[in-house]
PAVEX-583584 format. One record per residue (C-alpha): z, y, x; residue number from 1. Coordinates in pm, 1 decimal. Each point is the difference from the previous one (the first is absolute). Layout:
% residues N
<r><zz>Z</zz><yy>Y</yy><xx>X</xx><seq>NUM</seq></r>
...
END
This chain:
% residues 172
<r><zz>1501.9</zz><yy>-736.6</yy><xx>-413.6</xx><seq>1</seq></r>
<r><zz>175.0</zz><yy>334.2</yy><xx>-28.5</xx><seq>2</seq></r>
<r><zz>-148.0</zz><yy>341.8</yy><xx>-65.7</xx><seq>3</seq></r>
<r><zz>-60.4</zz><yy>215.8</yy><xx>305.8</xx><seq>4</seq></r>
<r><zz>26.0</zz><yy>378.1</yy><xx>15.5</xx><seq>5</seq></r>
<r><zz>-150.9</zz><yy>278.6</yy><xx>201.2</xx><seq>6</seq></r>
<r><zz>72.6</zz><yy>371.3</yy><xx>-31.6</xx><seq>7</seq></r>
<r><zz>-252.9</zz><yy>30.0</yy><xx>-283.3</xx><seq>8</seq></r>
<r><zz>-80.5</zz><yy>-350.3</yy><xx>-124.8</xx><seq>9</seq></r>
<r><zz>155.3</zz><yy>-310.8</yy><xx>-145.5</xx><seq>10</seq></r>
<r><zz>-178.6</zz><yy>-316.9</yy><xx>107.5</xx><seq>11</seq></r>
<r><zz>57.8</zz><yy>-268.7</yy><xx>-259.9</xx><seq>12</seq></r>
<r><zz>-126.6</zz><yy>-358.3</yy><xx>23.3</xx><seq>13</seq></r>
<r><zz>-282.6</zz><yy>-44.0</yy><xx>-249.9</xx><seq>14</seq></r>
<r><zz>74.2</zz><yy>-186.8</yy><xx>-320.6</xx><seq>15</seq></r>
<r><zz>-187.8</zz><yy>-70.0</yy><xx>-322.8</xx><seq>16</seq></r>
<r><zz>163.0</zz><yy>314.1</yy><xx>-144.9</xx><seq>17</seq></r>
<r><zz>-220.6</zz><yy>200.4</yy><xx>241.2</xx><seq>18</seq></r>
<r><zz>-318.3</zz><yy>-129.4</yy><xx>-161.0</xx><seq>19</seq></r>
<r><zz>-98.2</zz><yy>320.5</yy><xx>-182.1</xx><seq>20</seq></r>
<r><zz>79.9</zz><yy>243.3</yy><xx>284.0</xx><seq>21</seq></r>
<r><zz>-192.1</zz><yy>-219.2</yy><xx>245.4</xx><seq>22</seq></r>
<r><zz>-295.4</zz><yy>-20.2</yy><xx>-238.2</xx><seq>23</seq></r>
<r><zz>5.0</zz><yy>380.8</yy><xx>-26.2</xx><seq>24</seq></r>
<r><zz>8.3</zz><yy>35.3</yy><xx>380.1</xx><seq>25</seq></r>
<r><zz>-288.7</zz><yy>-239.1</yy><xx>51.3</xx><seq>26</seq></r>
<r><zz>-201.4</zz><yy>153.7</yy><xx>-286.3</xx><seq>27</seq></r>
<r><zz>-84.9</zz><yy>287.8</yy><xx>232.6</xx><seq>28</seq></r>
<r><zz>-345.4</zz><yy>-108.7</yy><xx>127.5</xx><seq>29</seq></r>
<r><zz>58.4</zz><yy>187.4</yy><xx>326.2</xx><seq>30</seq></r>
<r><zz>307.6</zz><yy>-217.2</yy><xx>58.5</xx><seq>31</seq></r>
<r><zz>-148.1</zz><yy>-336.5</yy><xx>-101.7</xx><seq>32</seq></r>
<r><zz>-311.2</zz><yy>51.4</yy><xx>214.3</xx><seq>33</seq></r>
<r><zz>217.1</zz><yy>23.6</yy><xx>312.1</xx><seq>34</seq></r>
<r><zz>148.4</zz><yy>-346.4</yy><xx>-61.2</xx><seq>35</seq></r>
<r><zz>-163.9</zz><yy>-333.8</yy><xx>57.9</xx><seq>36</seq></r>
<r><zz>110.9</zz><yy>-182.6</yy><xx>-312.8</xx><seq>37</seq></r>
<r><zz>29.2</zz><yy>238.9</yy><xx>-294.3</xx><seq>38</seq></r>
<r><zz>-286.3</zz><yy>21.3</yy><xx>-248.6</xx><seq>39</seq></r>
<r><zz>-136.2</zz><yy>312.1</yy><xx>-168.1</xx><seq>40</seq></r>
<r><zz>94.3</zz><yy>41.5</yy><xx>-275.3</xx><seq>41</seq></r>
<r><zz>352.9</zz><yy>-118.2</yy><xx>72.0</xx><seq>42</seq></r>
<r><zz>78.4</zz><yy>-328.1</yy><xx>-170.5</xx><seq>43</seq></r>
<r><zz>320.1</zz><yy>-36.5</yy><xx>-203.3</xx><seq>44</seq></r>
<r><zz>45.0</zz><yy>-371.5</yy><xx>79.1</xx><seq>45</seq></r>
<r><zz>-57.5</zz><yy>61.4</yy><xx>370.6</xx><seq>46</seq></r>
<r><zz>262.1</zz><yy>277.5</yy><xx>-7.1</xx><seq>47</seq></r>
<r><zz>250.1</zz><yy>-235.4</yy><xx>-163.2</xx><seq>48</seq></r>
<r><zz>-75.9</zz><yy>-265.3</yy><xx>263.7</xx><seq>49</seq></r>
<r><zz>60.5</zz><yy>258.4</yy><xx>273.8</xx><seq>50</seq></r>
<r><zz>340.9</zz><yy>82.3</yy><xx>-151.3</xx><seq>51</seq></r>
<r><zz>139.1</zz><yy>-350.1</yy><xx>41.8</xx><seq>52</seq></r>
<r><zz>277.3</zz><yy>-45.1</yy><xx>251.9</xx><seq>53</seq></r>
<r><zz>-121.5</zz><yy>-94.6</yy><xx>346.8</xx><seq>54</seq></r>
<r><zz>133.9</zz><yy>-301.5</yy><xx>186.9</xx><seq>55</seq></r>
<r><zz>235.7</zz><yy>175.0</yy><xx>245.5</xx><seq>56</seq></r>
<r><zz>-117.2</zz><yy>-229.1</yy><xx>279.4</xx><seq>57</seq></r>
<r><zz>-343.6</zz><yy>167.1</yy><xx>-23.9</xx><seq>58</seq></r>
<r><zz>123.1</zz><yy>360.7</yy><xx>2.1</xx><seq>59</seq></r>
<r><zz>53.4</zz><yy>259.0</yy><xx>-270.8</xx><seq>60</seq></r>
<r><zz>-166.3</zz><yy>251.6</yy><xx>-230.6</xx><seq>61</seq></r>
<r><zz>171.6</zz><yy>313.4</yy><xx>-127.3</xx><seq>62</seq></r>
<r><zz>-85.1</zz><yy>264.6</yy><xx>-254.1</xx><seq>63</seq></r>
<r><zz>42.4</zz><yy>352.0</yy><xx>138.4</xx><seq>64</seq></r>
<r><zz>188.6</zz><yy>206.7</yy><xx>-254.5</xx><seq>65</seq></r>
<r><zz>64.7</zz><yy>372.1</yy><xx>-12.8</xx><seq>66</seq></r>
<r><zz>250.9</zz><yy>28.1</yy><xx>-281.0</xx><seq>67</seq></r>
<r><zz>-145.6</zz><yy>-194.8</yy><xx>-292.8</xx><seq>68</seq></r>
<r><zz>-361.0</zz><yy>17.9</yy><xx>126.1</xx><seq>69</seq></r>
<r><zz>-168.1</zz><yy>-271.0</yy><xx>204.4</xx><seq>70</seq></r>
<r><zz>-187.6</zz><yy>200.2</yy><xx>262.8</xx><seq>71</seq></r>
<r><zz>-122.1</zz><yy>-304.2</yy><xx>191.0</xx><seq>72</seq></r>
<r><zz>43.5</zz><yy>-356.1</yy><xx>107.8</xx><seq>73</seq></r>
<r><zz>44.2</zz><yy>-146.9</yy><xx>347.7</xx><seq>74</seq></r>
<r><zz>57.5</zz><yy>-342.0</yy><xx>142.4</xx><seq>75</seq></r>
<r><zz>1.9</zz><yy>-203.0</yy><xx>316.8</xx><seq>76</seq></r>
<r><zz>-112.2</zz><yy>-356.9</yy><xx>-63.7</xx><seq>77</seq></r>
<r><zz>-34.5</zz><yy>-255.6</yy><xx>276.8</xx><seq>78</seq></r>
<r><zz>-0.1</zz><yy>281.4</yy><xx>254.7</xx><seq>79</seq></r>
<r><zz>-262.9</zz><yy>220.4</yy><xx>-167.8</xx><seq>80</seq></r>
<r><zz>80.9</zz><yy>340.2</yy><xx>-149.1</xx><seq>81</seq></r>
<r><zz>-177.6</zz><yy>132.9</yy><xx>-306.0</xx><seq>82</seq></r>
<r><zz>62.6</zz><yy>304.2</yy><xx>-213.8</xx><seq>83</seq></r>
<r><zz>-134.8</zz><yy>225.1</yy><xx>-270.5</xx><seq>84</seq></r>
<r><zz>112.3</zz><yy>347.1</yy><xx>-107.3</xx><seq>85</seq></r>
<r><zz>-108.4</zz><yy>185.5</yy><xx>-314.9</xx><seq>86</seq></r>
<r><zz>-234.5</zz><yy>294.3</yy><xx>73.8</xx><seq>87</seq></r>
<r><zz>237.2</zz><yy>268.3</yy><xx>-133.5</xx><seq>88</seq></r>
<r><zz>239.6</zz><yy>-107.7</yy><xx>276.7</xx><seq>89</seq></r>
<r><zz>-246.7</zz><yy>-22.5</yy><xx>289.0</xx><seq>90</seq></r>
<r><zz>79.7</zz><yy>206.4</yy><xx>306.9</xx><seq>91</seq></r>
<r><zz>374.2</zz><yy>17.4</yy><xx>-66.5</xx><seq>92</seq></r>
<r><zz>104.1</zz><yy>-257.2</yy><xx>260.1</xx><seq>93</seq></r>
<r><zz>120.8</zz><yy>-263.4</yy><xx>-246.6</xx><seq>94</seq></r>
<r><zz>-195.5</zz><yy>-285.5</yy><xx>160.8</xx><seq>95</seq></r>
<r><zz>133.3</zz><yy>78.7</yy><xx>347.2</xx><seq>96</seq></r>
<r><zz>356.0</zz><yy>46.1</yy><xx>-129.0</xx><seq>97</seq></r>
<r><zz>-1.3</zz><yy>-328.7</yy><xx>-192.2</xx><seq>98</seq></r>
<r><zz>-172.1</zz><yy>-192.7</yy><xx>278.6</xx><seq>99</seq></r>
<r><zz>267.7</zz><yy>96.3</yy><xx>251.9</xx><seq>100</seq></r>
<r><zz>266.9</zz><yy>-155.6</yy><xx>-221.2</xx><seq>101</seq></r>
<r><zz>-207.3</zz><yy>-310.7</yy><xx>-71.0</xx><seq>102</seq></r>
<r><zz>-88.8</zz><yy>-50.1</yy><xx>365.1</xx><seq>103</seq></r>
<r><zz>371.6</zz><yy>20.1</yy><xx>82.0</xx><seq>104</seq></r>
<r><zz>62.7</zz><yy>-270.1</yy><xx>-262.6</xx><seq>105</seq></r>
<r><zz>-291.6</zz><yy>-216.9</yy><xx>114.3</xx><seq>106</seq></r>
<r><zz>84.8</zz><yy>1.0</yy><xx>368.5</xx><seq>107</seq></r>
<r><zz>370.6</zz><yy>-56.4</yy><xx>-72.2</xx><seq>108</seq></r>
<r><zz>-72.6</zz><yy>-290.0</yy><xx>-237.1</xx><seq>109</seq></r>
<r><zz>-301.6</zz><yy>-189.0</yy><xx>129.7</xx><seq>110</seq></r>
<r><zz>-98.1</zz><yy>-143.6</yy><xx>336.1</xx><seq>111</seq></r>
<r><zz>-341.8</zz><yy>161.7</yy><xx>-11.9</xx><seq>112</seq></r>
<r><zz>-130.2</zz><yy>115.3</yy><xx>338.2</xx><seq>113</seq></r>
<r><zz>-199.0</zz><yy>274.1</yy><xx>-170.5</xx><seq>114</seq></r>
<r><zz>-88.7</zz><yy>156.7</yy><xx>-331.6</xx><seq>115</seq></r>
<r><zz>-369.0</zz><yy>62.9</yy><xx>-58.8</xx><seq>116</seq></r>
<r><zz>-194.7</zz><yy>213.1</yy><xx>-244.2</xx><seq>117</seq></r>
<r><zz>-360.5</zz><yy>58.0</yy><xx>-93.2</xx><seq>118</seq></r>
<r><zz>-161.5</zz><yy>315.9</yy><xx>-133.2</xx><seq>119</seq></r>
<r><zz>-354.8</zz><yy>53.0</yy><xx>-126.7</xx><seq>120</seq></r>
<r><zz>-181.6</zz><yy>242.3</yy><xx>228.4</xx><seq>121</seq></r>
<r><zz>-30.2</zz><yy>261.8</yy><xx>-274.2</xx><seq>122</seq></r>
<r><zz>379.0</zz><yy>27.6</yy><xx>-31.9</xx><seq>123</seq></r>
<r><zz>107.2</zz><yy>224.2</yy><xx>291.0</xx><seq>124</seq></r>
<r><zz>325.6</zz><yy>98.5</yy><xx>-173.0</xx><seq>125</seq></r>
<r><zz>124.3</zz><yy>-359.6</yy><xx>8.4</xx><seq>126</seq></r>
<r><zz>-107.6</zz><yy>-29.5</yy><xx>361.2</xx><seq>127</seq></r>
<r><zz>215.2</zz><yy>303.5</yy><xx>81.1</xx><seq>128</seq></r>
<r><zz>299.6</zz><yy>-157.8</yy><xx>-175.9</xx><seq>129</seq></r>
<r><zz>-20.3</zz><yy>-309.9</yy><xx>219.3</xx><seq>130</seq></r>
<r><zz>-57.1</zz><yy>205.1</yy><xx>314.9</xx><seq>131</seq></r>
<r><zz>304.1</zz><yy>221.0</yy><xx>-75.8</xx><seq>132</seq></r>
<r><zz>206.9</zz><yy>-317.7</yy><xx>-31.7</xx><seq>133</seq></r>
<r><zz>-108.4</zz><yy>-114.0</yy><xx>346.7</xx><seq>134</seq></r>
<r><zz>-265.5</zz><yy>-253.4</yy><xx>-98.1</xx><seq>135</seq></r>
<r><zz>-275.4</zz><yy>-43.0</yy><xx>257.9</xx><seq>136</seq></r>
<r><zz>-369.1</zz><yy>-73.3</yy><xx>-52.4</xx><seq>137</seq></r>
<r><zz>-124.8</zz><yy>-356.7</yy><xx>3.4</xx><seq>138</seq></r>
<r><zz>-362.1</zz><yy>-116.6</yy><xx>-29.4</xx><seq>139</seq></r>
<r><zz>-164.5</zz><yy>83.8</yy><xx>-331.5</xx><seq>140</seq></r>
<r><zz>-70.1</zz><yy>-279.2</yy><xx>-246.5</xx><seq>141</seq></r>
<r><zz>-182.1</zz><yy>-34.3</yy><xx>-328.8</xx><seq>142</seq></r>
<r><zz>151.3</zz><yy>-73.1</yy><xx>-338.8</xx><seq>143</seq></r>
<r><zz>-101.7</zz><yy>-15.9</yy><xx>-362.4</xx><seq>144</seq></r>
<r><zz>100.0</zz><yy>287.3</yy><xx>-228.0</xx><seq>145</seq></r>
<r><zz>17.7</zz><yy>-126.3</yy><xx>-357.8</xx><seq>146</seq></r>
<r><zz>0.5</zz><yy>351.4</yy><xx>-150.0</xx><seq>147</seq></r>
<r><zz>-322.5</zz><yy>89.3</yy><xx>180.5</xx><seq>148</seq></r>
<r><zz>-150.8</zz><yy>-345.1</yy><xx>-19.7</xx><seq>149</seq></r>
<r><zz>-105.2</zz><yy>3.6</yy><xx>363.1</xx><seq>150</seq></r>
<r><zz>96.9</zz><yy>-99.5</yy><xx>351.3</xx><seq>151</seq></r>
<r><zz>126.4</zz><yy>293.2</yy><xx>206.2</xx><seq>152</seq></r>
<r><zz>102.5</zz><yy>71.6</yy><xx>355.6</xx><seq>153</seq></r>
<r><zz>377.3</zz><yy>17.8</yy><xx>40.8</xx><seq>154</seq></r>
<r><zz>186.0</zz><yy>175.8</yy><xx>280.4</xx><seq>155</seq></r>
<r><zz>283.6</zz><yy>-227.1</yy><xx>109.8</xx><seq>156</seq></r>
<r><zz>335.9</zz><yy>113.4</yy><xx>134.8</xx><seq>157</seq></r>
<r><zz>308.2</zz><yy>-175.8</yy><xx>134.5</xx><seq>158</seq></r>
<r><zz>355.7</zz><yy>97.1</yy><xx>78.4</xx><seq>159</seq></r>
<r><zz>161.2</zz><yy>-248.4</yy><xx>235.1</xx><seq>160</seq></r>
<r><zz>370.6</zz><yy>-65.8</yy><xx>-13.2</xx><seq>161</seq></r>
<r><zz>31.2</zz><yy>125.9</yy><xx>360.2</xx><seq>162</seq></r>
<r><zz>-176.3</zz><yy>328.5</yy><xx>-82.7</xx><seq>163</seq></r>
<r><zz>205.1</zz><yy>37.2</yy><xx>-319.6</xx><seq>164</seq></r>
<r><zz>322.0</zz><yy>-52.6</yy><xx>200.1</xx><seq>165</seq></r>
<r><zz>-104.5</zz><yy>252.8</yy><xx>265.2</xx><seq>166</seq></r>
<r><zz>-90.9</zz><yy>259.9</yy><xx>-264.0</xx><seq>167</seq></r>
<r><zz>327.4</zz><yy>-51.8</yy><xx>-186.8</xx><seq>168</seq></r>
<r><zz>200.0</zz><yy>34.9</yy><xx>323.3</xx><seq>169</seq></r>
<r><zz>-191.6</zz><yy>316.9</yy><xx>84.6</xx><seq>170</seq></r>
<r><zz>74.7</zz><yy>143.5</yy><xx>-346.6</xx><seq>171</seq></r>
<r><zz>375.0</zz><yy>-61.7</yy><xx>29.0</xx><seq>172</seq></r>
END
């Protein structure tokens, strides 16, 4: 899978060479606690596992790079989007910018009728990212957060292919 570019970012498929930058990203407790699967403290072996190439039939995961710095990671696997951005880069629009490119790739590549995403209720910034992209609310669910060691309520969102197409046409 090729690198992708936005005006400010290079999106590069993750590889084992990204192990240390990913570990650094996920070592921010405020980042790990917003995921479902990362432990606190971040685990080196888990980071290496997360840097393995993904079966392209399942989707993709990219590191978000600004120059030589990994500012985040984002993927769409089996129709579900997930992302993390380092706190020094919060509020700069990187997640929205990268997601637009990855949604373009996902809908052009896969036959998914929708892409979904879940956000813990105490993460309004991530909710705003999905809403800006055109995702619509779905019923809340619960999920286990490994970093917090507890089950939490998750706000669910979905972007259907039809809505995505209509938004892209309206943007042209």
